[in-house]
C-alpha positions in Angstrom: -20.9 -14.6 40.1 -22.7 -13.0 37.1 -20.3 -11.3 34.7 -20.4 -7.5 34.3 -21.1 -5.8 31.0 -18.1 -6.2 28.8 -17.0 -9.5 30.1 -16.4 -12.2 27.5 -19.5 -14.3 27.1 -22.0 -11.7 28.3 -25.0 -10.9 26.0 -23.6 -7.4 25.3 -20.3 -8.8 24.1 -22.0 -11.5 22.0 -24.3 -8.9 20.4 -21.2 -6.7 19.6 -19.4 -9.7 18.0 -22.5 -10.5 15.9 -22.8 -6.8 14.9 -19.2 -6.6 13.8 -19.5 -9.8 11.8 -22.5 -8.5 10.0 -20.8 -5.1 9.3 -17.7 -6.8 7.9 -19.9 -8.9 5.6 -21.6 -5.8 4.4 -18.3 -4.2 3.7 -17.1 -7.3 1.9 -20.2 -8.1 -0.2 -22.1 -4.8 -0.4 -25.8 -4.6 0.4 -27.4 -7.8 1.7 -30.9 -8.9 2.7 -31.8 -9.9 6.2 -32.1 -13.5 5.0 -28.6 -13.5 3.4 -27.0 -11.9 6.5 -28.6 -14.6 8.6 -27.2 -17.4 6.4 -23.8 -15.9 6.3 -23.6 -15.3 10.0 -25.5 -18.4 11.1 -28.1 -16.2 13.0 -31.8 -17.0 13.0 -34.1 -14.7 11.1 -35.4 -13.0 14.3 -31.9 -12.4 15.6 -30.8 -11.1 12.3 -33.8 -8.7 12.2 -32.9 -7.5 15.7 -29.3 -7.0 14.7 -30.2 -4.9 11.6 -32.7 -2.9 13.6 -30.0 -2.2 16.2 -27.4 -1.2 13.7 -29.9 1.0 11.8 -30.9 2.8 15.0 -27.2 3.4 15.7 -26.7 4.9 12.3 -24.3 2.2 11.1 -26.5 0.7 8.4 -29.0 2.1 5.9 -31.8 0.5 3.9 -30.5 0.8 0.3 -33.2 -0.8 -1.9 -34.8 -4.1 -2.6 -33.9 -7.3 -4.5 -35.9 -6.4 -7.6 -35.7 -8.7 -10.6 -35.4 -11.9 -8.5 -38.1 -14.6 -8.1 -40.4 -14.2 -5.2 -41.2 -11.2 -3.1 -38.7 -8.3 -3.1 -36.5 -8.3 0.0 -35.1 -5.2 1.7 -31.3 -4.7 1.3 -29.1 -3.1 3.9 -25.6 -1.6 3.5 -23.0 0.2 5.7 -23.8 3.9 6.2 -20.9 5.6 4.3 -21.3 8.8 6.4 -20.9 7.0 9.7 -17.2 7.8 9.7 -14.5 9.3 7.5 -10.6 8.7 7.5 -7.9 10.4 5.6 -4.4 9.6 4.2 -1.5 11.6 3.0 1.3 10.4 0.6 4.4 12.7 1.1 7.3 13.0 -1.3 9.8 15.9 -1.7 7.9 17.1 -4.8 4.2 17.0 -3.5 1.7 15.8 -0.9 -1.3 13.8 -2.1 -4.2 13.9 0.3 -7.5 11.9 0.2 -10.5 11.3 2.3 -12.5 8.1 2.3 -15.9 7.2 3.7 -16.5 4.2 5.9 -17.1 1.9 2.9 -13.6 2.8 1.5 -14.9 5.0 -1.3 -12.6 8.0 -1.9 -14.8 11.1 -1.6 -12.2 13.9 -1.8 -8.6 14.3 -3.1 -6.1 17.1 -3.3 -2.6 17.5 -4.5 -0.2 20.2 -3.1 3.1 20.8 -4.9 6.0 21.1 -2.5 9.1 21.7 -4.6 12.4 23.0 -3.1 13.4 23.4 0.5 10.7 23.8 3.2 11.1 26.7 5.5 10.9 26.4 9.3 7.3 25.5 10.3 6.4 24.9 6.7 5.7 21.2 7.0 2.8 21.8 9.4 1.3 24.3 7.0 1.8 21.9 4.1 0.2 19.0 5.9 -2.8 21.0 7.1 -3.2 22.7 3.6 -3.2 19.3 1.8 -5.6 17.8 4.3 -8.0 20.7 4.2 -7.9 20.6 0.4 -9.1 16.9 0.4 -11.6 17.6 3.3 -13.1 20.5 1.3 -13.3 18.4 -1.8 -15.2 15.8 0.2 -17.7 18.4 1.5 -16.6 17.8 5.1 -14.8 19.7 7.9 -11.6 18.6 9.7 -13.6 17.7 12.7 -15.5 15.0 10.7 -12.3 13.1 9.9 -11.7 10.6 12.6 -8.2 9.5 11.8 -5.2 10.4 9.5 -2.4 8.2 8.3 0.7 10.0 6.9 2.9 8.0 4.5 6.6 9.2 4.2 9.8 7.7 2.8 11.9 6.4 5.7 10.4 6.0 9.2 10.0 7.9 12.4 12.2 6.3 15.0 9.9 5.3 17.9 12.6 6.0 20.5 13.4 9.6 19.3 10.4 10.6 17.2 12.7 11.8 14.4 12.5 10.8 10.8 15.3 8.4 9.6 16.3 6.9 6.3 14.9 9.9 4.3 17.4 12.7 4.2 15.9 13.8 0.9 12.6 14.9 2.5 13.3 18.6 3.5 11.7 20.0 6.7 10.6 16.7 8.1 13.6 16.1 10.5 13.0 18.7 13.2 12.7 17.1 16.8 9.4 18.8 17.6 7.6 18.1 14.2 5.3 15.3 15.5 4.3 17.4 18.5 3.6 20.4 16.3 1.5 18.3 14.0 -0.4 16.8 16.9 -1.2 20.3 18.1 -2.4 21.5 14.7 -4.6 18.5 13.9 -7.8 17.5 15.8 -7.7 13.8 15.0 -5.4 11.0 15.9 -2.4 10.9 13.5 -0.3 7.9 12.6 2.9 7.9 10.6 4.0 5.0 8.4 6.7 4.1 5.9 5.3 4.5 2.3 6.4 1.1 1.1 4.9 -0.6 4.2 1.6 1.1 3.2 1.8 -0.4 -0.3 2.1 -3.8 1.4 -1.1 -3.0 3.4 -3.0 -2.1 0.2 -1.8 -5.3 -1.5 -2.7 -7.4 1.6 -6.2 -6.0 1.8 -7.1 -5.4 -1.8 -4.5 -6.9 -4.1 -2.1 -9.7 -4.9 -1.3 -10.6 -1.2 -4.8 -11.2 0.0 -4.9 -14.3 2.1 -1.1 -14.3 2.6 0.4 -14.1 6.1 4.1 -14.0 5.1 5.3 -12.0 2.1 7.8 -9.5 0.9 6.8 -6.6 -1.2 9.6 -5.1 -3.4 9.0 -1.5 -4.5 10.9 0.3 -7.2 9.8 3.7 -8.3 11.4 6.9 -7.0 13.4 4.7 -4.6 14.0 1.0 -4.0 12.6 -0.5 -0.9 10.8 -3.4 0.6 8.1 -4.2 3.1 8.1 -7.3 5.3 4.9 -8.9 6.5 5.5 -11.8 8.9 2.6 -13.7 10.6 0.2 -11.3 9.0 1.8 -8.2 10.6 4.2 -5.5 9.3 7.7 -6.0 10.6 9.2 -2.5 11.1 12.3 -3.3 13.0 13.8 -1.6 16.2 14.1 1.9 14.6 11.5 1.5 11.8 14.2 0.7 9.2 13.2 -2.9 8.3 12.9 -3.1 4.6 15.3 -0.2 3.7 17.0 -2.5 1.3 18.2 0.3 -1.0 21.2 0.4 1.3 21.8 -3.3 1.0 25.4 -4.2 -0.2 25.1 -6.4 -3.2 27.5 -8.0 -5.7 27.9 -6.0 -8.9 27.7 -2.6 -7.2 30.3 -0.5 -5.4 30.5 -0.8 -1.6 29.0 2.5 -0.3 30.0 3.6 3.2 28.0 6.0 5.4 24.9 5.1 3.3 22.5 7.0 5.6 24.3 10.2 4.8 24.8 9.4 1.2 21.1 8.3 1.0 22.3 5.6 -1.3 23.6 2.1 -1.4 24.6 -1.0 -3.3 21.2 -2.4 -4.2 19.8 1.1 -5.0 22.7 1.8 -7.3 22.5 -1.6 -9.0 18.8 -2.0 -9.6 17.0 1.3 -8.6 15.1 3.2 -11.1 17.9 5.7 -11.6 20.2 2.8 -12.8 18.0 1.9 -15.8 18.6 5.1 -17.9 22.4 4.6 -17.5 22.1 0.9 -18.4 20.0 1.8 -21.5 22.7 4.2 -22.7 25.5 1.7 -22.1 23.6 -0.9 -24.1 22.9 1.5 -27.0 19.1 1.5 -26.6 17.8 3.9 -29.3 15.3 6.8 -28.9 15.7 7.1 -25.1 12.8 8.8 -23.5 13.4 12.0 -21.4 12.0 13.2 -18.1 12.4 12.3 -14.4 14.4 9.1 -14.0 11.5 7.1 -12.5 9.3 7.9 -15.4 12.1 7.1 -17.9 12.8 3.8 -16.1 9.1 2.7 -16.2 8.9 3.7 -19.9 12.0 1.6 -20.8 10.8 -1.4 -18.9 7.3 -1.2 -20.5 8.9 -0.8 -24.0 11.2 -3.8 -23.4 8.4 -6.0 -22.1 6.2 -5.1 -25.1 9.0 -5.9 -27.5 9.6 -9.2 -25.8 5.8 -10.1 -26.0 5.7 -9.2 -29.7 8.8 -11.4 -30.5 7.2 -14.3 -28.6 3.9 -13.8 -30.4 5.7 -13.7 -33.8 7.5 -17.0 -33.1 10.8 -15.4 -32.5 11.3 -16.7 -28.9 10.4 -14.7 -25.8 12.5 -11.7 -26.8 14.8 -12.2 -23.8 17.5 -14.3 -25.4 16.0 -17.8 -25.7 15.0 -17.3 -29.3 17.8 -14.9 -30.3 19.4 -12.1 -28.5 16.5 -9.7 -29.1 18.7 -6.6 -29.3 19.5 -4.0 -26.6 16.0 -3.8 -25.1 16.0 -7.5 -24.5 19.4 -7.3 -22.9 18.2 -4.4 -20.7 15.3 -6.5 -19.4 17.6 -9.6 -18.8 20.1 -7.5 -17.0 17.5 -5.7 -14.9 16.0 -9.0 -13.9 19.4 -10.3 -12.8 20.1 -7.2 -10.8 16.6 -7.4 -9.1 17.1 -11.1 -8.2 20.6 -10.4 -6.8 19.1 -8.3 -3.9 16.0 -10.4 -3.6 18.2 -13.5 -3.0 19.5 -12.0 0.3 16.0 -11.2 1.4 14.4 -14.6 0.7 17.4 -16.5 2.1 16.8 -14.8 5.5 13.0 -14.5 5.6 11.9 -17.5 3.4 8.6 -15.8 2.5 5.6 -17.5 0.9 5.2 -14.8 -1.7 7.1 -11.8 -3.2 5.0 -9.0 -4.6 6.6 -6.8 -7.3 5.3 -3.2 -7.0 6.1 0.3 -8.2 6.1 1.6 -11.7 9.6 0.3 -12.6 8.5 -3.2 -11.8 4.8 -3.4 -12.7 5.6 -1.9 -16.1 7.4 -5.1 -17.0 4.3 -7.3 -16.2 4.5 -11.0 -16.6 7.6 -10.9 -18.8 9.8 -9.2 -16.1 8.2 -11.3 -13.4 9.0 -14.6 -15.1 12.6 -13.4 -15.7 13.1 -12.4 -12.0 11.5 -15.7 -10.9 13.9 -17.7 -13.0 17.0 -15.8 -11.9 16.0 -16.0 -8.2 15.5 -19.8 -8.5 19.2 -20.0 -9.4 20.5 -17.6 -6.7 18.5 -18.6 -3.6 17.5 -21.9 -2.0 14.0 -20.7 -0.9 11.5 -20.7 -3.9 8.8 -18.1 -3.1 6.2 -17.4 -5.7 6.6 -14.0 -7.4 3.6 -11.9 -8.4 3.0 -8.5 -9.9 1.1 -6.1 -7.6 -2.5 -5.4 -8.3 -2.8 -2.0 -6.7 -1.3 0.3 -9.2 -3.3 3.5 -8.8 -1.7 5.6 -6.1 -0.8 2.5 -4.0 0.9 4.5 -1.2 -2.2 6.7 -0.7 -4.5 3.7 -1.0 -2.5 2.0 1.8 -2.7 5.0 4.0 -6.5 5.1 3.5 -6.8 1.4 4.2 -4.7 1.7 7.4 -6.7 4.8 8.6 -10.0 3.0 7.8 -9.1 -0.1 9.7 -8.7 1.9 12.9 -11.7 4.0 12.2 -13.9 1.0 11.6 -12.8 -0.6 14.9 -13.8 2.6 16.7 -17.1 3.2 14.9 -18.2 -0.4 14.8 -17.7 -1.1 18.5 -21.3 -1.5 19.7 -20.2 -3.0 23.1 -19.9 0.4 24.7 
């Protein structure tokens, strides 16, 4: 019996598979000629020509220019039509909501920041979300109806069994039982909610240091300390969405904190979180301490300590972390911080045995290669598995970038489906 349309192996499905392969190549490489698309996909020139004509008629690709400056006749170049779809992302913290809209190529076309200090009145979260989204949509020159999907990043996670936000008691207004229903009623597009650190891992997996890796842990340290777990290429969220909430992890060297969800704190957070670094610096007698929010102070201290270590190494005085002399209080700060980070990481890698650990968040990336090497050395002594440690590449608004990448992935699946 002949298969019906949509059955695997039929001409329609095969065409759709070729279409998607070509569109993915255009996203990855930018504008390509018909000949180049044919070579990369293995399609004949006539088939590649038919494919491009089909995609152009569907509004999915555009002619973008020619191959000027190369030997031989100029060839027409084709690229993905950026306006074929748009997606949005929100990065929510207690202090503000960052919103952005991206076109189908991934280019950010509109951003907006809405300050949200203090407590949120009843119903205020819906107003805040819609105001932030509308600000980014307006900046992009679009309307809400032109945004196909929204991904909202928050600390903690929405429990899939109850729909309530957990592990983020510091986010006012986001814990009401009807919040997700109220947001769904206010927004015209599908909305997904994801943990902020999980979305940093999405950004690193698609754009940064974790590209090509199926099993990795991302350790995040900025306003809070957390982790994202990617196993078999997929995010592992846990039964209630709490996988990776390692700030609550009991660790040696920190007091045992009970009822951590109510206290919104824990051993690892107290030992190695950003708020611990200013205290450590004062205890060690670090001079000229910076002032400001603790996350900014922590990043500044780590950057200063790493810069001093590099300067000592370049001047022949050792690496500045003790091997060529004690290096002073900043060197001790960096060594102690590395040991504290490795203490919590040792538990993670002992259970998960990941291929890679990505260090992300300003309090980690500020230390660069100097801090990475120290944590790698400490971890080698504390845990049997030996994952490779790398510093994250996505450092500009990584949570928001991850939200956009997640929203774009689903949007592209919808827009690029030519089998219908």
